[in-house]
VMD Tcl script that builds the backbone (N, CA, C; Angstrom):
set m [mol new atoms 252]
animate dup $m
set s [atomselect $m all]
$s set {name element resname resid chain x y z} {
  {N N MET 1 A 0.239 -33.652 27.927}
  {CA C MET 1 A 1.054 -33.860 26.722}
  {C C MET 1 A 1.529 -32.463 26.378}
  {N N GLY 2 A 2.452 -32.335 25.686}
  {CA C GLY 2 A 3.695 -31.329 25.700}
  {C C GLY 2 A 3.020 -30.783 24.274}
  {N N LYS 3 A 3.160 -29.320 23.944}
  {CA C LYS 3 A 2.867 -28.670 23.104}
  {C C LYS 3 A 3.416 -28.944 21.585}
  {N N ALA 4 A 4.648 -29.651 21.702}
  {CA C ALA 4 A 5.234 -29.995 20.595}
  {C C ALA 4 A 4.508 -31.355 19.901}
  {N N LYS 5 A 4.103 -32.189 21.064}
  {CA C LYS 5 A 3.757 -33.458 20.529}
  {C C LYS 5 A 2.129 -33.198 20.117}
  {N N ALA 6 A 1.195 -32.231 20.726}
  {CA C ALA 6 A 0.163 -32.149 20.341}
  {C C ALA 6 A -0.020 -31.415 19.100}
  {N N LEU 7 A 1.315 -30.434 18.396}
  {CA C LEU 7 A 1.322 -30.192 17.054}
  {C C LEU 7 A 1.717 -31.334 16.185}
  {N N LEU 8 A 2.339 -32.133 16.416}
  {CA C LEU 8 A 2.501 -33.133 15.656}
  {C C LEU 8 A 1.386 -34.287 15.462}
  {N N GLU 9 A 0.503 -34.249 16.446}
  {CA C GLU 9 A -0.576 -34.998 16.287}
  {C C GLU 9 A -1.603 -34.126 15.584}
  {N N ILE 10 A -1.709 -32.968 15.477}
  {CA C ILE 10 A -2.642 -32.324 14.675}
  {C C ILE 10 A -2.291 -32.406 13.283}
  {N N ARG 11 A -0.745 -32.033 13.052}
  {CA C ARG 11 A -0.408 -32.217 11.724}
  {C C ARG 11 A -0.835 -33.603 11.054}
  {N N SER 12 A -0.492 -34.504 11.925}
  {CA C SER 12 A -0.645 -36.080 11.514}
  {C C SER 12 A -2.093 -36.149 11.291}
  {N N LEU 13 A -3.082 -35.809 12.030}
  {CA C LEU 13 A -4.634 -35.966 11.608}
  {C C LEU 13 A -4.664 -35.271 10.217}
  {N N ALA 14 A -4.325 -34.113 10.377}
  {CA C ALA 14 A -4.666 -33.337 9.099}
  {C C ALA 14 A -4.156 -34.017 8.017}
  {N N ARG 15 A -3.162 -34.372 8.090}
  {CA C ARG 15 A -2.396 -34.859 6.718}
  {C C ARG 15 A -3.238 -36.276 6.496}
  {N N SER 16 A -3.513 -37.234 7.347}
  {CA C SER 16 A -4.586 -38.293 7.144}
  {C C SER 16 A -5.901 -37.674 6.078}
  {N N HIS 17 A -6.215 -36.409 5.919}
  {CA C HIS 17 A -7.401 -36.063 5.305}
  {C C HIS 17 A -6.859 -35.621 3.997}
  {N N THR 18 A -5.634 -35.809 3.792}
  {CA C THR 18 A -5.245 -35.108 2.467}
  {C C THR 18 A -6.171 -35.448 1.041}
  {N N ARG 19 A -6.004 -36.882 0.960}
  {CA C ARG 19 A -6.682 -37.344 -0.472}
  {C C ARG 19 A -8.343 -37.210 -0.394}
  {N N THR 20 A -9.074 -36.989 0.828}
  {CA C THR 20 A -9.944 -36.510 0.732}
  {C C THR 20 A -10.147 -35.025 0.208}
  {N N ALA 21 A -9.426 -34.167 1.201}
  {CA C ALA 21 A -9.421 -32.351 0.962}
  {C C ALA 21 A -9.256 -32.627 -0.496}
  {N N ILE 22 A -7.929 -33.038 -1.110}
  {CA C ILE 22 A -8.136 -32.998 -2.559}
  {C C ILE 22 A -9.051 -33.199 -3.849}
  {N N ARG 23 A -9.482 -34.484 -3.403}
  {CA C ARG 23 A -10.759 -34.662 -3.843}
  {C C ARG 23 A -12.194 -33.865 -3.837}
  {N N VAL 24 A -12.166 -33.486 -2.576}
  {CA C VAL 24 A -13.016 -32.021 -2.438}
  {C C VAL 24 A -12.626 -30.790 -3.559}
  {N N LEU 25 A -11.522 -30.450 -3.248}
  {CA C LEU 25 A -11.171 -29.346 -4.208}
  {C C LEU 25 A -11.139 -29.641 -5.376}
  {N N VAL 26 A -11.170 -30.896 -5.990}
  {CA C VAL 26 A -10.943 -31.301 -7.472}
  {C C VAL 26 A -12.719 -31.076 -7.600}
  {N N GLY 27 A -13.546 -31.550 -6.736}
  {CA C GLY 27 A -15.007 -31.411 -7.278}
  {C C GLY 27 A -15.331 -30.031 -7.454}
  {N N ILE 28 A -15.012 -29.188 -6.572}
  {CA C ILE 28 A -15.404 -27.888 -6.538}
  {C C ILE 28 A -14.950 -27.277 -8.003}
  {N N MET 29 A -13.674 -27.507 -8.307}
  {CA C MET 29 A -12.828 -26.978 -9.245}
  {C C MET 29 A -13.863 -27.467 -10.751}
  {N N ARG 30 A -14.177 -28.613 -10.897}
  {CA C ARG 30 A -14.710 -29.053 -11.901}
  {C C ARG 30 A -16.194 -29.071 -11.612}
  {N N SER 31 A -16.825 -28.648 -11.007}
  {CA C SER 31 A -18.427 -28.227 -10.426}
  {C C SER 31 A -18.979 -26.986 -11.557}
  {N N GLU 32 A -19.981 -27.274 -12.315}
  {CA C GLU 32 A -20.390 -26.159 -12.855}
  {C C GLU 32 A -21.521 -25.384 -12.280}
  {N N ASP 33 A -21.787 -26.040 -11.071}
  {CA C ASP 33 A -22.548 -25.248 -10.099}
  {C C ASP 33 A -21.976 -24.391 -8.951}
  {N N ALA 34 A -20.610 -24.414 -8.811}
  {CA C ALA 34 A -19.809 -23.552 -7.988}
  {C C ALA 34 A -19.634 -22.416 -8.676}
  {N N THR 35 A -19.248 -21.220 -7.798}
  {CA C THR 35 A -19.218 -19.836 -8.750}
  {C C THR 35 A -18.099 -20.088 -9.336}
  {N N PRO 36 A -17.593 -19.184 -10.006}
  {CA C PRO 36 A -16.153 -19.217 -10.429}
  {C C PRO 36 A -15.115 -18.856 -9.803}
  {N N ALA 37 A -15.736 -18.140 -8.629}
  {CA C ALA 37 A -14.415 -17.702 -7.469}
  {C C ALA 37 A -14.106 -18.941 -7.092}
  {N N ALA 38 A -15.228 -19.789 -6.567}
  {CA C ALA 38 A -14.834 -21.050 -5.708}
  {C C ALA 38 A -14.159 -22.066 -6.748}
  {N N ARG 39 A -14.407 -22.072 -7.697}
  {CA C ARG 39 A -13.503 -22.849 -8.762}
  {C C ARG 39 A -11.851 -22.435 -9.107}
  {N N VAL 40 A -12.047 -21.238 -9.052}
  {CA C VAL 40 A -10.299 -20.625 -9.002}
  {C C VAL 40 A -10.063 -20.888 -7.928}
  {N N SER 41 A -10.531 -20.423 -6.674}
  {CA C SER 41 A -10.067 -20.603 -5.567}
  {C C SER 41 A -9.631 -22.047 -5.329}
  {N N ALA 42 A -10.256 -23.352 -5.678}
  {CA C ALA 42 A -10.160 -24.645 -5.589}
  {C C ALA 42 A -8.652 -24.934 -6.521}
  {N N ALA 43 A -8.784 -24.456 -7.654}
  {CA C ALA 43 A -7.807 -24.686 -8.735}
  {C C ALA 43 A -6.246 -24.286 -8.017}
  {N N HIS 44 A -6.641 -23.039 -7.641}
  {CA C HIS 44 A -5.147 -22.430 -7.234}
  {C C HIS 44 A -4.803 -23.111 -5.938}
  {N N ALA 45 A -5.699 -23.519 -4.958}
  {CA C ALA 45 A -5.346 -24.306 -4.000}
  {C C ALA 45 A -4.686 -25.826 -4.137}
  {N N ILE 46 A -5.448 -26.391 -5.445}
  {CA C ILE 46 A -4.632 -27.684 -6.215}
  {C C ILE 46 A -2.917 -27.580 -6.504}
  {N N LEU 47 A -3.201 -26.312 -7.303}
  {CA C LEU 47 A -1.883 -26.161 -8.019}
  {C C LEU 47 A -0.870 -25.941 -6.795}
  {N N ASP 48 A -1.031 -25.016 -5.618}
  {CA C ASP 48 A 0.065 -24.323 -4.564}
  {C C ASP 48 A 0.415 -25.976 -3.931}
  {N N ARG 49 A -0.711 -27.146 -3.484}
  {CA C ARG 49 A 0.096 -28.150 -3.039}
  {C C ARG 49 A 0.850 -29.092 -3.663}
  {N N GLY 50 A 0.591 -29.070 -4.981}
  {CA C GLY 50 A 1.305 -29.742 -5.914}
  {C C GLY 50 A 2.609 -29.180 -6.509}
  {N N TRP 51 A 2.781 -27.749 -6.562}
  {CA C TRP 51 A 3.916 -27.250 -7.587}
  {C C TRP 51 A 4.237 -26.216 -6.115}
  {N N GLY 52 A 3.747 -26.045 -5.475}
  {CA C GLY 52 A 4.269 -24.947 -4.705}
  {C C GLY 52 A 3.489 -23.351 -4.897}
  {N N LYS 53 A 3.881 -22.562 -4.073}
  {CA C LYS 53 A 3.157 -21.212 -4.204}
  {C C LYS 53 A 4.512 -20.676 -5.362}
  {N N ALA 54 A 3.665 -19.764 -6.313}
  {CA C ALA 54 A 4.298 -19.169 -7.268}
  {C C ALA 54 A 5.053 -18.034 -6.703}
  {N N THR 55 A 6.278 -17.777 -7.157}
  {CA C THR 55 A 7.023 -16.681 -6.580}
  {C C THR 55 A 6.401 -15.414 -7.007}
  {N N GLN 56 A 6.724 -14.342 -6.246}
  {CA C GLN 56 A 6.019 -12.869 -6.813}
  {C C GLN 56 A 7.417 -12.146 -7.221}
  {N N PRO 57 A 7.192 -11.589 -8.476}
  {CA C PRO 57 A 8.080 -10.538 -8.904}
  {C C PRO 57 A 7.959 -9.506 -8.109}
  {N N LEU 58 A 9.199 -8.715 -8.005}
  {CA C LEU 58 A 9.083 -7.417 -7.053}
  {C C LEU 58 A 9.200 -6.346 -7.762}
  {N N GLU 59 A 8.535 -5.185 -7.760}
  {CA C GLU 59 A 7.740 -3.783 -8.146}
  {C C GLU 59 A 8.886 -3.270 -7.638}
  {N N ASN 60 A 9.441 -2.435 -8.722}
  {CA C ASN 60 A 10.130 -1.222 -8.350}
  {C C ASN 60 A 9.006 0.207 -8.119}
  {N N SER 61 A 8.807 0.455 -6.497}
  {CA C SER 61 A 7.587 1.590 -6.533}
  {C C SER 61 A 8.452 2.750 -5.820}
  {N N GLY 62 A 9.409 3.212 -7.087}
  {CA C GLY 62 A 10.035 4.034 -6.503}
  {C C GLY 62 A 11.110 4.228 -5.563}
  {N N GLU 63 A 10.686 4.587 -4.106}
  {CA C GLU 63 A 11.554 4.683 -3.140}
  {C C GLU 63 A 11.284 3.456 -2.210}
  {N N GLY 64 A 10.651 2.007 -2.911}
  {CA C GLY 64 A 10.205 0.858 -2.391}
  {C C GLY 64 A 11.117 -0.365 -2.427}
  {N N THR 65 A 10.772 -1.354 -2.374}
  {CA C THR 65 A 11.409 -2.493 -2.276}
  {C C THR 65 A 12.684 -2.803 -3.210}
  {N N LEU 66 A 12.513 -2.258 -4.370}
  {CA C LEU 66 A 13.673 -2.358 -5.097}
  {C C LEU 66 A 14.869 -1.953 -4.636}
  {N N GLU 67 A 14.684 -0.393 -4.556}
  {CA C GLU 67 A 15.803 0.464 -3.913}
  {C C GLU 67 A 16.496 -0.164 -2.742}
  {N N LEU 68 A 15.356 -0.772 -1.841}
  {CA C LEU 68 A 16.041 -1.521 -0.707}
  {C C LEU 68 A 17.054 -2.670 -0.864}
  {N N ILE 69 A 16.536 -3.302 -1.796}
  {CA C ILE 69 A 17.274 -4.534 -2.434}
  {C C ILE 69 A 18.635 -3.714 -2.751}
  {N N HIS 70 A 18.495 -3.067 -3.486}
  {CA C HIS 70 A 20.040 -2.333 -4.301}
  {C C HIS 70 A 20.806 -2.161 -3.011}
  {N N ARG 71 A 20.174 -1.212 -2.012}
  {CA C ARG 71 A 21.165 -0.594 -0.904}
  {C C ARG 71 A 21.551 -1.977 0.116}
  {N N ILE 72 A 20.658 -2.846 0.056}
  {CA C ILE 72 A 21.253 -4.112 1.067}
  {C C ILE 72 A 22.427 -4.594 0.303}
  {N N GLU 73 A 22.708 -4.797 -1.122}
  {CA C GLU 73 A 23.600 -5.460 -1.664}
  {C C GLU 73 A 24.480 -4.671 -1.676}
  {N N ARG 74 A 24.622 -3.091 -1.883}
  {CA C ARG 74 A 25.507 -2.331 -1.734}
  {C C ARG 74 A 26.523 -2.320 -0.556}
  {N N VAL 75 A 25.653 -2.381 0.621}
  {CA C VAL 75 A 26.195 -2.261 1.947}
  {C C VAL 75 A 26.894 -3.981 2.457}
  {N N ILE 76 A 25.883 -4.989 2.244}
  {CA C ILE 76 A 26.281 -6.048 2.463}
  {C C ILE 76 A 27.277 -6.738 1.480}
  {N N VAL 77 A 26.872 -7.027 0.060}
  {CA C VAL 77 A 27.505 -7.729 -0.864}
  {C C VAL 77 A 28.950 -6.771 -1.401}
  {N N HIS 78 A 29.002 -5.583 -1.433}
  {CA C HIS 78 A 29.740 -4.767 -1.898}
  {C C HIS 78 A 30.091 -3.771 -0.938}
  {N N PRO 79 A 30.793 -4.157 -0.074}
  {CA C PRO 79 A 30.969 -3.058 1.259}
  {C C PRO 79 A 32.264 -2.078 0.693}
  {N N ASP 80 A 33.028 -2.693 -0.363}
  {CA C ASP 80 A 34.130 -1.972 -0.758}
  {C C ASP 80 A 34.147 -1.027 -1.531}
  {N N ARG 81 A 32.727 -1.030 -2.074}
  {CA C ARG 81 A 32.537 0.327 -3.255}
  {C C ARG 81 A 31.828 1.522 -2.600}
  {N N GLY 82 A 31.406 1.214 -1.192}
  {CA C GLY 82 A 31.107 2.429 -0.638}
  {C C GLY 82 A 29.634 2.259 -0.971}
  {N N ASP 83 A 29.124 3.715 -0.340}
  {CA C ASP 83 A 27.620 4.159 -0.247}
  {C C ASP 83 A 27.177 4.768 -1.691}
  {N N GLN 84 A 27.103 4.481 -2.789}
  {CA C GLN 84 A 27.256 5.034 -4.090}
  {C C GLN 84 A 25.672 5.617 -3.909}
}
mol reanalyze $m
mol bondsrecalc $m
mol representation Tube
mol addrep $m
């Protein structure tokens, strides 16, 4: 069996348990006996599956990510403006 076929079979097997997995997560989320951390984790997993992962805002950390994005924009998007 090839690697690609094995991965497809694993994915298919995992997906066949989707309903059960969601029910377990909902049970944990609703359980008053579960720790708050477990309840939040289950709720987060459910929301991620249903709505996708939330986007993360970029923070300006001095010489961090935001400056890099501005530099990329200057070099790639507006090359005619030079390195301002």
